[in-house]
C-alpha positions in Angstrom: 188.4 107.2 87.7 186.9 104.2 89.0 184.7 102.1 86.6 180.9 102.3 87.2 180.3 99.3 85.0 177.3 97.1 86.1 178.2 93.3 86.4 175.5 90.6 86.1 176.0 87.3 88.1 178.2 84.9 85.9 176.8 81.8 87.3 173.3 80.1 87.2 171.9 79.2 90.6 173.0 75.7 91.4 169.9 73.9 92.9 170.0 70.3 93.4 166.9 68.0 93.5 165.7 68.1 97.1 167.7 70.9 98.2 167.5 71.6 101.9 169.9 74.5 102.3 170.6 77.6 100.3 174.1 79.1 100.8 174.6 82.5 99.7 177.8 84.4 99.4 177.8 88.2 98.0 179.1 87.9 94.5 181.9 86.2 92.7 185.2 87.9 92.5 186.4 89.4 89.2 187.0 86.5 86.8 190.9 87.0 86.7 190.7 85.5 90.2 188.7 82.4 89.4 190.2 78.9 89.3 186.8 77.2 88.3 183.6 78.5 86.8 181.6 77.9 90.1 180.9 79.3 93.3 183.7 80.4 95.6 186.3 80.4 92.6 189.1 82.1 94.2 191.7 79.7 95.0 192.4 81.6 98.1 188.8 81.4 99.4 188.4 78.9 102.3 184.8 77.6 101.5 185.9 74.4 99.8 188.7 73.7 102.4 185.9 74.3 105.1 183.6 71.6 103.4 186.5 69.3 103.0 187.3 69.6 106.8 183.7 69.2 107.9 182.6 66.3 105.8 185.9 64.6 104.9 188.4 65.4 107.7 190.4 66.7 104.8 190.8 70.5 104.0 192.3 69.6 100.6 189.4 67.3 99.6 188.4 69.5 96.8 191.7 71.1 96.0 193.6 70.1 92.9 196.9 71.7 91.4 195.9 75.1 90.1 192.4 75.1 91.6 189.6 72.8 92.5 188.0 69.4 91.8 184.7 70.8 90.3 183.0 67.4 89.5 183.6 66.3 93.2 182.2 69.5 94.5 179.0 69.1 92.3 178.7 65.3 93.3 178.9 66.5 97.0 176.5 69.4 96.9 173.9 67.2 95.0 174.4 64.3 97.7 173.9 66.8 100.6 171.1 68.9 99.2 173.1 72.1 99.3 172.0 74.9 96.7 174.5 77.9 95.9 173.8 81.2 94.8 174.6 84.9 95.8 172.7 87.6 97.5 173.5 90.0 94.8 172.5 89.4 90.9 173.7 92.8 89.6 176.6 94.9 91.2 178.9 97.7 90.8 182.5 97.3 91.9 183.5 100.6 93.1 187.2 99.7 93.6 187.4 96.8 90.8 188.3 94.4 93.5 186.7 91.2 95.3 186.0 93.3 98.5 182.4 93.4 99.7 183.0 96.5 101.4 183.2 98.2 97.9 180.4 96.3 96.1 177.3 98.4 95.3 174.3 96.2 95.1 172.3 97.2 92.0 170.0 94.1 92.1 169.5 91.6 94.9 168.5 88.0 94.6 164.9 87.3 93.8 164.6 85.3 97.1 161.0 84.4 96.9 161.3 83.0 93.4 164.6 81.3 94.4 163.0 79.5 97.5 159.8 78.7 95.3 162.5 76.3 93.4 163.4 74.5 96.6 160.3 73.4 98.4 162.2 71.5 100.9 164.6 74.2 101.8 164.0 76.0 105.2 167.5 77.3 105.9 169.3 80.1 104.2 173.0 80.3 105.2 174.9 83.7 104.5 178.5 83.6 104.5 179.8 87.2 105.8 178.1 90.6 106.6 177.3 91.9 103.0 175.2 88.9 102.1 173.6 88.7 105.5 172.5 92.4 105.4 171.0 91.9 101.9 169.0 88.9 103.0 167.9 90.8 106.3 166.8 93.9 104.1 164.6 91.5 101.8 163.1 89.7 104.7 162.5 92.9 106.8 164.5 91.4 109.8 167.5 92.4 111.7 170.9 91.4 110.2 171.9 88.5 112.4 175.3 88.6 114.3 177.9 86.1 113.1 176.8 82.7 114.2 173.1 84.0 114.9 170.0 82.7 113.3 166.9 85.0 112.7 163.5 83.4 111.7 161.4 85.0 108.9 158.0 84.2 107.4 157.7 84.0 103.6 154.4 82.9 102.1 153.3 81.1 105.1 156.6 79.3 105.7 159.0 79.8 108.4 162.6 80.0 107.3 165.8 80.3 109.2 168.7 82.8 108.2 171.9 81.7 109.5 174.9 84.0 109.4 178.2 82.4 109.2 181.7 83.8 109.2 183.0 84.9 105.9 185.0 82.1 104.0 187.2 84.7 102.5 191.1 84.8 103.8 190.6 88.6 104.6 188.3 87.4 107.6 191.0 86.8 110.2 190.2 83.3 111.7 192.2 80.1 110.9 190.3 77.7 108.5 190.0 74.9 111.1 188.0 77.4 113.4 185.9 78.5 110.5 185.1 75.0 109.9 184.0 74.3 113.4 181.6 77.2 113.3 180.0 75.6 110.0 180.0 72.2 111.5 178.0 73.2 114.4 175.3 74.7 112.0 175.3 71.7 109.7 174.9 69.5 112.6 172.0 71.7 114.0 170.0 71.5 110.7 170.8 67.8 110.1 173.3 67.7 107.4 176.1 66.2 109.6 
């Protein structure tokens, strides 16, 4: 019998001063898969390789033996104004693994409150289908296709919701191609 334990998000939102972009995954993997206590902690996830390639031309820029260089990641996110959180705050893992397919969302992000903490942010980037569909539900918009952007209005402000490819290794695309797609978006919104 599968566990029906409700999990609460293990991390506080990471919101740099002057954040311009909010990046949202779905929910962290089970803690036994972590190699740091921060977003995208699974050492097989490509997010920090993607960021290394885009901004430093080095996919191993944030990689260290056994995990990641968290202080460098924090410095980088602060410098670029990239906030990190997830689209789900409380979930049930129907299969006990990291797969988005088996995540039941119990409580989504409080999007309005989160954006209120970031008055300069106008762009939400979702990594993968699950996070994109959660944000589309919250904003009453269509779920953007991968690489697409959908605009929405919240409290009189227009925001862009950009759905990107998943950084999971389960998404069948070389890390260099994933980086090209993220780089195009970051260039478009002025981070590159």
